N, C-alpha and C positions, 0 to 999 in steps of 0.2 A: 748250680749250672745256668739256670734259668736267668739268674740277676745277672751272672756273666753275659749270658746270650744277650741279654735288657739293653747291658752298657753297649756290648759290642752293634747294636742294631741287627739284630737278626730279628726281633720283634718290638710291638711298640705295645704299650697301653696307657689307656686313657680313660682313668675314672670320673664318673660324673658325681657330683651329690646330688641326690635329691632334696636335700634342706637350703639349697639356693633355690628351688622353687616353691615356698610355699605357699599353698592356697591363700590363707589368712596369718597372720602375725608368724609363728614360725611353724604351724601346721603343714603337715602334709599328707595326713590320715584324718578320719573322720568313723562313725559311727556305718555300721552295717543296718542296710534298706533291710525292714523283716524284722529286725534284733536279732539281739544272740550275743554271744560272749566275743572281747575281744574289737580290737580296729581292724579299719581296712584302708587301705594305701591309695590315695586320690587319684581320679586317670590324669587330673589337671596336671599335677606335679610331673607323673609321667610321662607324658605327653609333652610337655615343656621341655623333661630333659631328654627326649629320643630327637626333638625338633631343634637343641641345640648342638646337633651331632652335623658333619661335614655331608655334602649332598652326596660322598662317596659311600662315609658311614653309613647313612640312608638304607643303604640300598643292598648291605650285609645283612647274614641271615641273623635272625635276634630269637634269643633262648629265652625262657620265663620257667625258673626252677622251681617245679611246683612235686609235691608225692604224690600226686593223682600223675604225672606224666608219663613218657616212654619210659624204660631205664637205658641210662647211655650204657653203648657198648666202645670195646676198643676200633669195631669199624667207623664208628662216628668218630671217634676223635681222629682217625685216619685221613676221614675226609674235610674234617673242619682244620686240620693242618695244612693242607692243600688249597684252603679258601683263599681269597684275600683279607679277610677279617671275619670276627663274630660280634657281636650285640649280647652280652649277658644281663639280662635283670636281674634282681634279687629283693625276694618278699621280704617283708619282717612284720610282724602280728599275725593278723588272720589270711595275710595274703594282699594279691592288689585286684581294683576293679576288674570285671572281669571284660570290659566293653575296650583296657589298653590291650589286653591278649586277642580280644578280636578285631579291635581295627587296626593293629600293626603284624597280623598273622603272624605273632610268635609262636612258635613250638615249645610247649610245655614239655621237658625233662626233668627227671629223678634222677639218683646216683643211687637209691638203694630204697629198700622197704623200712624207712624210718624217716623220723619228724627231727629238725631241728630249728633254732631260734630265728634261724635268716638264711637267704641263699648267696650269702659271702663266700663260707667253707665250702659248698659245691662248686662256686663259681673259681675260688684256687684251685678247685683238685681237678677241672677239666681244663684250664689253663694251664697247670703245669702237666696234665696230659696230652697236649696237643706240643707243646713247647721241646716239650724230650723229643719228637718226634722230627721237628726241624733239621734240614740236614746242617752237618757238625756239632751239632749241640753236644751229642753224647759221644764221649772218645772213642766209641770203637762202635759204627752206625749196624757194623755186624750184631750184634750182641742184640739188637731192635728182630733180629728174624727169629731169636728164640722166648722171646716176652710170652708169657700165658694169655691165650687165647687167638695166637694167631695161629692159623688153619683149624681153630675149633679146639684148642688142646692147652692143656695147662702145663708150665716148662716143669722140666726133671725137677729132684732133686741134685742141689750144689755143692761142693767140696772142696776145701782149701789144705795147707799145711797146717797141722802136723797129717801125718796118715791114721795115727791111732789117736782118739782123744776118749778119756774116761773108758775103755776098754771099749769104743766105739769105732770100726775102722774103714778107712773108707774102701769102694767099694774094689774089689781086686781087678776088673776089667779098667777103670779106669785111669789105672797106676802103671800103665805098659805100653803107651801110647800108640795102640795099634785102632789109628783113628776112625776105621769102617767098623770094625767092630763096637768103639763107643759110640756112634753115633746111632747103630740100631739099637746099643743098651739103652740109650736115653729119648730116641723116641718110641721104644717098648714101655720105659717106666710112664713118658709123658701117656701115653693111649691107658693105662693103669689106673695111675691119678686120675686122670679124666674120666674114665667110666665110673670108680670110685665115688670119686667126692662131687660131679658133677654130671649127672646121669643127661641133662638139656643140653651142655656143651658137646658130649658123646654122643649125643643123636644126630648132631647138626656134622660131627665129622665124620658119621656112618653115611650120612646124605651126601656130604661132599667126596665121601670118597666112592661113594657108589656112582653119583655122575662122572667123576673121572674116566671110571671103566667103558659106562655107556661112550663117550665121548671118544 
């Protein structure tokens, strides 16, 4: 779906290869000041890559993927999907020179408490998460309202035919077409799943619900 939307012009991708901006020879990295293992990506290469962008692209929000960054949320993806564009910087080795982050006012973002070889996989995850939120990319836009993390709840269990599979039956309430009962059942299940599996999200949901009552 992301490729189809790209071909239809619903979004645009511009990949800038850092190796087109070597510091010397074909090198875009150097040893860290203060010693230590690994190599640091040169601020010169990154700066030249950023300066190669159009004037409009230079105004976009800039994100650098880092395990020490704030963890990305669904709300962030919704905000990014509504923006005019974003610039994603993918690090390698031991990372990028801190002065690039400071100079270009980049926000450090993490996609989880784990470490990857580089930022490319994280960038692809963010791109896919944003693209699916664009109008008409998903076949039925209404399905987005039932996603996990909408309203601070996890999504309820999903079922399809057959009604019985290896002695496991679809819940009776889903098989009789009473939409009011189905909606209540699914909401209660979302609440229970969130309470058990993500107490942090459950706390946000309770606060959200209490604010609605107060207002």
